[in-house]
N, CA, C and O atoms as CSV, one atom per row, in Angstrom:
chain,resi,resn,atom,element,x,y,z
A,1,MET,N,N,3.220,0.655,20.748
A,1,MET,CA,C,3.250,-0.778,20.853
A,1,MET,C,C,4.607,-1.253,20.354
A,1,MET,O,O,5.125,-0.737,19.364
A,2,VAL,N,N,5.165,-2.210,21.021
A,2,VAL,CA,C,6.494,-2.716,20.669
A,2,VAL,C,C,6.434,-4.229,20.525
A,2,VAL,O,O,5.783,-4.914,21.315
A,3,GLN,N,N,7.114,-4.740,19.515
A,3,GLN,CA,C,7.264,-6.183,19.334
A,3,GLN,C,C,8.740,-6.469,19.143
A,3,GLN,O,O,9.427,-5.764,18.403
A,4,ILE,N,N,9.229,-7.509,19.813
A,4,ILE,CA,C,10.621,-7.928,19.666
A,4,ILE,C,C,10.622,-9.265,18.953
A,4,ILE,O,O,9.901,-10.185,19.340
A,5,THR,N,N,11.436,-9.370,17.907
A,5,THR,CA,C,11.503,-10.622,17.155
A,5,THR,C,C,12.933,-10.888,16.699
A,5,THR,O,O,13.711,-9.964,16.461
A,6,ARG,N,N,13.262,-12.178,16.584
A,6,ARG,CA,C,14.572,-12.566,16.066
A,6,ARG,C,C,14.457,-13.232,14.712
A,6,ARG,O,O,15.480,-13.503,14.083
A,7,ASN,N,N,13.249,-13.506,14.237
A,7,ASN,CA,C,13.140,-14.248,12.987
A,7,ASN,C,C,12.565,-13.393,11.870
A,7,ASN,O,O,12.064,-12.291,12.091
A,8,LYS,N,N,12.656,-13.936,10.668
A,8,LYS,CA,C,12.249,-13.197,9.472
A,8,LYS,C,C,10.782,-13.415,9.114
A,8,LYS,O,O,10.277,-12.816,8.165
A,9,ALA,N,N,10.099,-14.269,9.871
A,9,ALA,CA,C,8.710,-14.583,9.539
A,9,ALA,C,C,7.841,-13.334,9.654
A,9,ALA,O,O,8.086,-12.458,10.484
A,10,ASP,N,N,6.827,-13.275,8.804
A,10,ASP,CA,C,5.869,-12.173,8.900
A,10,ASP,C,C,5.105,-12.304,10.211
A,10,ASP,O,O,4.926,-13.404,10.734
A,11,HIS,N,N,4.661,-11.176,10.728
A,11,HIS,CA,C,3.962,-11.178,12.008
A,11,HIS,C,C,2.586,-10.551,11.861
A,11,HIS,O,O,2.407,-9.574,11.134
A,12,SER,N,N,1.631,-11.119,12.551
A,12,SER,CA,C,0.274,-10.608,12.557
A,12,SER,C,C,0.037,-9.958,13.922
A,12,SER,O,O,0.283,-10.574,14.959
A,13,ILE,N,N,-0.438,-8.723,13.915
A,13,ILE,CA,C,-0.719,-8.023,15.164
A,13,ILE,C,C,-2.022,-8.566,15.739
A,13,ILE,O,O,-2.984,-8.793,15.006
A,14,ASN,N,N,-2.048,-8.772,17.041
A,14,ASN,CA,C,-3.240,-9.254,17.712
A,14,ASN,C,C,-4.315,-8.173,17.646
A,14,ASN,O,O,-4.119,-7.084,18.185
A,15,PRO,N,N,-5.451,-8.450,16.993
A,15,PRO,CA,C,-6.496,-7.429,16.875
A,15,PRO,C,C,-7.079,-7.009,18.220
A,15,PRO,O,O,-7.557,-5.883,18.355
A,16,ASP,N,N,-7.048,-7.904,19.230
A,16,ASP,CA,C,-7.531,-7.529,20.564
A,16,ASP,C,C,-6.663,-6.434,21.173
A,16,ASP,O,O,-7.171,-5.529,21.835
A,17,GLY,N,N,-5.369,-6.518,20.950
A,17,GLY,CA,C,-4.459,-5.478,21.437
A,17,GLY,C,C,-4.741,-4.145,20.768
A,17,GLY,O,O,-4.727,-3.105,21.426
A,18,LEU,N,N,-4.998,-4.167,19.463
A,18,LEU,CA,C,-5.334,-2.933,18.747
A,18,LEU,C,C,-6.653,-2.362,19.251
A,18,LEU,O,O,-6.791,-1.146,19.384
A,19,ALA,N,N,-7.624,-3.230,19.533
A,19,ALA,CA,C,-8.919,-2.759,20.038
A,19,ALA,C,C,-8.739,-2.088,21.393
A,19,ALA,O,O,-9.395,-1.086,21.680
A,20,ARG,N,N,-7.849,-2.635,22.235
A,20,ARG,CA,C,-7.593,-2.004,23.541
A,20,ARG,C,C,-6.956,-0.632,23.376
A,20,ARG,O,O,-7.286,0.308,24.099
A,21,ILE,N,N,-6.045,-0.525,22.421
A,21,ILE,CA,C,-5.425,0.778,22.152
A,21,ILE,C,C,-6.486,1.751,21.633
A,21,ILE,O,O,-6.517,2.911,22.046
A,22,ASP,N,N,-7.350,1.289,20.736
A,22,ASP,CA,C,-8.411,2.140,20.184
A,22,ASP,C,C,-9.341,2.658,21.278
A,22,ASP,O,O,-9.869,3.765,21.175
A,23,ALA,N,N,-9.542,1.853,22.329
A,23,ALA,CA,C,-10.456,2.234,23.411
A,23,ALA,C,C,-9.848,3.268,24.363
A,23,ALA,O,O,-10.570,3.885,25.146
A,24,MET,N,N,-8.547,3.460,24.302
A,24,MET,CA,C,-7.888,4.435,25.182
A,24,MET,C,C,-8.143,5.858,24.693
A,24,MET,O,O,-8.366,6.096,23.506
A,25,THR,N,N,-8.105,6.780,25.619
A,25,THR,CA,C,-8.290,8.190,25.287
A,25,THR,C,C,-6.924,8.858,25.202
A,25,THR,O,O,-6.141,8.817,26.152
A,26,PHE,N,N,-6.646,9.471,24.060
A,26,PHE,CA,C,-5.384,10.163,23.846
A,26,PHE,C,C,-5.672,11.614,23.470
A,26,PHE,O,O,-6.754,11.919,22.968
A,27,PRO,N,N,-4.722,12.503,23.705
A,27,PRO,CA,C,-4.913,13.890,23.267
A,27,PRO,C,C,-5.095,13.950,21.747
A,27,PRO,O,O,-4.568,13.112,21.016
A,28,THR,N,N,-5.835,14.934,21.293
A,28,THR,CA,C,-6.067,15.130,19.860
A,28,THR,C,C,-4.731,15.214,19.126
A,28,THR,O,O,-3.807,15.892,19.575
A,29,GLY,N,N,-4.640,14.528,18.008
A,29,GLY,CA,C,-3.426,14.566,17.203
A,29,GLY,C,C,-2.402,13.508,17.560
A,29,GLY,O,O,-1.366,13.408,16.903
A,30,THR,N,N,-2.671,12.707,18.598
A,30,THR,CA,C,-1.740,11.658,18.993
A,30,THR,C,C,-1.730,10.568,17.927
A,30,THR,O,O,-2.788,10.108,17.497
A,31,LYS,N,N,-0.533,10.154,17.499
A,31,LYS,CA,C,-0.398,9.075,16.518
A,31,LYS,C,C,0.029,7.797,17.221
A,31,LYS,O,O,0.725,7.832,18.235
A,32,LYS,N,N,-0.396,6.674,16.671
A,32,LYS,CA,C,0.000,5.375,17.204
A,32,LYS,C,C,1.121,4.817,16.328
A,32,LYS,O,O,1.092,4.943,15.104
A,33,TYR,N,N,2.103,4.203,16.975
A,33,TYR,CA,C,3.223,3.608,16.258
A,33,TYR,C,C,3.416,2.172,16.737
A,33,TYR,O,O,3.182,1.852,17.902
A,34,TYR,N,N,3.838,1.335,15.832
A,34,TYR,CA,C,4.177,-0.046,16.143
A,34,TYR,C,C,5.667,-0.180,15.868
A,34,TYR,O,O,6.100,-0.036,14.725
A,35,VAL,N,N,6.446,-0.451,16.889
A,35,VAL,CA,C,7.901,-0.518,16.745
A,35,VAL,C,C,8.331,-1.983,16.812
A,35,VAL,O,O,8.031,-2.689,17.775
A,36,VAL,N,N,9.030,-2.419,15.782
A,36,VAL,CA,C,9.535,-3.782,15.718
A,36,VAL,C,C,11.033,-3.736,16.008
A,36,VAL,O,O,11.800,-3.141,15.251
A,37,VAL,N,N,11.442,-4.367,17.106
A,37,VAL,CA,C,12.851,-4.455,17.474
A,37,VAL,C,C,13.350,-5.790,16.940
A,37,VAL,O,O,12.844,-6.848,17.315
A,38,SER,N,N,14.348,-5.734,16.061
A,38,SER,CA,C,14.850,-6.960,15.444
A,38,SER,C,C,16.329,-6.813,15.127
A,38,SER,O,O,16.856,-5.701,15.100
A,39,PRO,N,N,17.008,-7.950,14.884
A,39,PRO,CA,C,18.410,-7.877,14.470
A,39,PRO,C,C,18.535,-7.176,13.125
A,39,PRO,O,O,17.587,-7.125,12.342
A,40,GLU,N,N,19.706,-6.647,12.878
A,40,GLU,CA,C,19.969,-5.974,11.604
A,40,GLU,C,C,19.666,-6.923,10.454
A,40,GLU,O,O,20.009,-8.104,10.508
A,41,GLY,N,N,19.026,-6.407,9.420
A,41,GLY,CA,C,18.729,-7.201,8.233
A,41,GLY,C,C,17.429,-7.974,8.306
A,41,GLY,O,O,17.035,-8.601,7.323
A,42,ILE,N,N,16.749,-7.947,9.443
A,42,ILE,CA,C,15.484,-8.660,9.573
A,42,ILE,C,C,14.364,-7.631,9.659
A,42,ILE,O,O,14.322,-6.811,10.575
A,43,LYS,N,N,13.461,-7.691,8.689
A,43,LYS,CA,C,12.363,-6.731,8.610
A,43,LYS,C,C,11.092,-7.477,8.191
A,43,LYS,O,O,10.701,-7.429,7.025
A,44,PRO,N,N,10.439,-8.175,9.152
A,44,PRO,CA,C,9.249,-8.934,8.788
A,44,PRO,C,C,8.097,-8.024,8.399
A,44,PRO,O,O,7.984,-6.897,8.884
A,45,LYS,N,N,7.244,-8.531,7.516
A,45,LYS,CA,C,6.041,-7.784,7.142
A,45,LYS,C,C,5.069,-7.869,8.311
A,45,LYS,O,O,4.823,-8.951,8.844
A,46,ILE,N,N,4.521,-6.734,8.704
A,46,ILE,CA,C,3.578,-6.665,9.810
A,46,ILE,C,C,2.178,-6.486,9.229
A,46,ILE,O,O,1.942,-5.585,8.424
A,47,THR,N,N,1.257,-7.345,9.640
A,47,THR,CA,C,-0.115,-7.263,9.148
A,47,THR,C,C,-1.104,-7.288,10.310
A,47,THR,O,O,-0.777,-7.679,11.431
A,48,VAL,N,N,-2.298,-6.866,10.007
A,48,VAL,CA,C,-3.415,-6.949,10.943
A,48,VAL,C,C,-4.413,-7.914,10.325
A,48,VAL,O,O,-4.710,-7.796,9.136
A,49,PRO,N,N,-4.945,-8.870,11.093
A,49,PRO,CA,C,-5.936,-9.776,10.518
A,49,PRO,C,C,-7.122,-8.994,9.950
A,49,PRO,O,O,-7.498,-7.946,10.476
A,50,LYS,N,N,-7.700,-9.517,8.878
A,50,LYS,CA,C,-8.818,-8.847,8.203
A,50,LYS,C,C,-9.982,-8.570,9.157
A,50,LYS,O,O,-10.708,-7.592,8.985
A,51,GLU,N,N,-10.156,-9.428,10.156
A,51,GLU,CA,C,-11.267,-9.275,11.087
A,51,GLU,C,C,-11.228,-7.924,11.806
A,51,GLU,O,O,-12.275,-7.391,12.173
A,52,TYR,N,N,-10.042,-7.371,12.007
A,52,TYR,CA,C,-9.922,-6.084,12.702
A,52,TYR,C,C,-10.626,-4.974,11.938
A,52,TYR,O,O,-11.162,-4.042,12.539
A,53,PHE,N,N,-10.624,-5.073,10.629
A,53,PHE,CA,C,-11.199,-4.021,9.802
A,53,PHE,C,C,-12.720,-4.148,9.683
A,53,PHE,O,O,-13.376,-3.242,9.169
A,54,GLY,N,N,-13.288,-5.270,10.155
A,54,GLY,CA,C,-14.726,-5.454,10.117
A,54,GLY,C,C,-15.272,-5.713,8.731
A,54,GLY,O,O,-16.484,-5.654,8.524
A,55,LYS,N,N,-14.410,-5.997,7.785
A,55,LYS,CA,C,-14.856,-6.291,6.426
A,55,LYS,C,C,-13.764,-7.089,5.729
A,55,LYS,O,O,-12.643,-7.188,6.227
A,56,LYS,N,N,-14.086,-7.637,4.618
A,56,LYS,CA,C,-13.070,-8.354,3.844
A,56,LYS,C,C,-12.239,-7.335,3.085
A,56,LYS,O,O,-12.734,-6.282,2.682
A,57,GLY,N,N,-11.017,-7.651,2.904
A,57,GLY,CA,C,-10.120,-6.750,2.199
A,57,GLY,C,C,-8.691,-7.086,2.540
A,57,GLY,O,O,-8.416,-8.144,3.105
A,58,LYS,N,N,-7.802,-6.219,2.213
A,58,LYS,CA,C,-6.396,-6.458,2.485
A,58,LYS,C,C,-6.139,-6.452,3.985
A,58,LYS,O,O,-6.735,-5.675,4.730
A,59,ALA,N,N,-5.254,-7.319,4.408
A,59,ALA,CA,C,-4.907,-7.395,5.820
A,59,ALA,C,C,-3.648,-6.596,6.126
A,59,ALA,O,O,-3.208,-6.550,7.274
A,60,TYR,N,N,-3.066,-5.967,5.110
A,60,TYR,CA,C,-1.856,-5.207,5.367
A,60,TYR,C,C,-2.184,-3.983,6.202
A,60,TYR,O,O,-3.303,-3.473,6.159
A,61,LEU,N,N,-1.230,-3.527,6.944
A,61,LEU,CA,C,-1.450,-2.471,7.916
A,61,LEU,C,C,-1.451,-1.092,7.280
A,61,LEU,O,O,-0.394,-0.614,6.868
A,62,PRO,N,N,-2.603,-0.439,7.187
A,62,PRO,CA,C,-2.621,0.921,6.627
A,62,PRO,C,C,-1.992,1.902,7.606
A,62,PRO,O,O,-2.197,1.795,8.815
A,63,LYS,N,N,-1.235,2.844,7.094
A,63,LYS,CA,C,-0.571,3.815,7.962
A,63,LYS,C,C,-1.551,4.632,8.783
A,63,LYS,O,O,-1.190,5.134,9.847
A,64,LYS,N,N,-2.782,4.776,8.313
A,64,LYS,CA,C,-3.744,5.562,9.076
A,64,LYS,C,C,-4.139,4.864,10.374
A,64,LYS,O,O,-4.591,5.516,11.316
A,65,ILE,N,N,-3.970,3.537,10.429
A,65,ILE,CA,C,-4.278,2.802,11.656
A,65,ILE,C,C,-3.069,2.796,12.586
A,65,ILE,O,O,-3.188,3.100,13.772
A,66,LEU,N,N,-1.927,2.456,12.050
A,66,LEU,CA,C,-0.729,2.314,12.876
A,66,LEU,C,C,0.492,2.311,11.976
A,66,LEU,O,O,0.610,1.466,11.088
A,67,GLU,N,N,1.386,3.232,12.194
A,67,GLU,CA,C,2.604,3.273,11.381
A,67,GLU,C,C,3.650,2.354,12.000
A,67,GLU,O,O,3.823,2.335,13.219
A,68,VAL,N,N,4.347,1.593,11.162
A,68,VAL,CA,C,5.337,0.628,11.630
A,68,VAL,C,C,6.742,1.190,11.446
A,68,VAL,O,O,7.086,1.700,10.380
A,69,PHE,N,N,7.543,1.090,12.496
A,69,PHE,CA,C,8.953,1.466,12.449
A,69,PHE,C,C,9.783,0.267,12.868
A,69,PHE,O,O,9.351,-0.545,13.686
A,70,TYR,N,N,10.958,0.162,12.310
A,70,TYR,CA,C,11.865,-0.932,12.648
A,70,TYR,C,C,13.082,-0.359,13.367
A,70,TYR,O,O,13.686,0.613,12.912
A,71,TYR,N,N,13.430,-0.970,14.491
A,71,TYR,CA,C,14.609,-0.564,15.251
A,71,TYR,C,C,15.532,-1.769,15.276
A,71,TYR,O,O,15.240,-2.777,15.920
A,72,HIS,N,N,16.640,-1.658,14.575
A,72,HIS,CA,C,17.566,-2.790,14.464
A,72,HIS,C,C,18.647,-2.706,15.527
A,72,HIS,O,O,19.213,-1.642,15.775
A,73,VAL,N,N,18.924,-3.841,16.148
A,73,VAL,CA,C,19.961,-3.943,17.166
A,73,VAL,C,C,20.854,-5.133,16.833
A,73,VAL,O,O,20.426,-6.035,16.113
A,74,PRO,N,N,22.093,-5.155,17.344
A,74,PRO,CA,C,22.957,-6.318,17.103
A,74,PRO,C,C,22.325,-7.579,17.694
A,74,PRO,O,O,21.721,-7.539,18.766
A,75,THR,N,N,22.471,-8.686,16.988
A,75,THR,CA,C,21.904,-9.946,17.458
A,75,THR,C,C,22.398,-10.283,18.855
A,75,THR,O,O,21.644,-10.827,19.661
A,76,SER,N,N,23.641,-9.970,19.151
A,76,SER,CA,C,24.210,-10.286,20.463
A,76,SER,C,C,23.517,-9.534,21.595
A,76,SER,O,O,23.619,-9.937,22.753
A,77,ALA,N,N,22.817,-8.453,21.280
A,77,ALA,CA,C,22.148,-7.655,22.311
A,77,ALA,C,C,20.714,-8.122,22.569
A,77,ALA,O,O,20.069,-7.662,23.511
A,78,MET,N,N,20.224,-9.024,21.745
A,78,MET,CA,C,18.840,-9.479,21.898
A,78,MET,C,C,18.763,-10.741,22.737
A,78,MET,O,O,19.512,-11.694,22.518
A,79,PHE,N,N,17.872,-10.739,23.678
A,79,PHE,CA,C,17.580,-11.915,24.497
A,79,PHE,C,C,18.819,-12.490,25.173
A,79,PHE,O,O,18.932,-13.704,25.341
A,80,CYS,N,N,19.728,-11.634,25.553
A,80,CYS,CA,C,20.927,-12.142,26.218
A,80,CYS,C,C,20.600,-12.442,27.679
A,80,CYS,O,O,19.801,-11.748,28.308
A,81,ALA,N,N,21.225,-13.474,28.195
A,81,ALA,CA,C,20.997,-13.872,29.587
A,81,ALA,C,C,21.726,-12.898,30.512
A,81,ALA,O,O,22.831,-12.450,30.204
A,82,PRO,N,N,21.106,-12.573,31.644
A,82,PRO,CA,C,21.783,-11.677,32.593
A,82,PRO,C,C,23.022,-12.361,33.152
A,82,PRO,O,O,23.054,-13.580,33.319
A,83,ARG,N,N,24.008,-11.582,33.428
A,83,ARG,CA,C,25.250,-12.131,33.992
A,83,ARG,C,C,25.307,-11.783,35.480
A,83,ARG,O,O,25.206,-10.619,35.867
A,84,PHE,N,N,25.469,-12.812,36.292
A,84,PHE,CA,C,25.546,-12.604,37.729
A,84,PHE,C,C,26.947,-12.963,38.197
A,84,PHE,O,O,27.535,-13.926,37.704
A,85,PRO,N,N,27.485,-12.207,39.138
A,85,PRO,CA,C,28.812,-12.554,39.644
A,85,PRO,C,C,28.740,-13.894,40.402
A,85,PRO,O,O,27.715,-14.241,40.989
A,86,ASP,N,N,29.835,-14.612,40.369
A,86,ASP,CA,C,29.884,-15.872,41.108
A,86,ASP,C,C,29.729,-15.578,42.590
A,86,ASP,O,O,30.331,-14.643,43.119
A,87,LEU,N,N,28.923,-16.382,43.246
A,87,LEU,CA,C,28.690,-16.177,44.680
A,87,LEU,C,C,29.539,-17.120,45.502
A,87,LEU,O,O,29.477,-17.094,46.731
């Protein structure tokens, strides 16, 4: 799963998306990763709503559910408009 963000705000993963991933069949030993693509220096906290866990408790993302990785790119490379030659 990949999320692209330009801001520093914390992000909540959509539990419906996680449920769809959980319903998929993967080979034994397959790990799930959540990759956050953001500008350098921006590392928002990623959480899952408590409802996903089916009980009250911490909403922070346990690594056993989904490990989060951050991929930093230059701000100029994010959401840049395509350049078309003059016609």
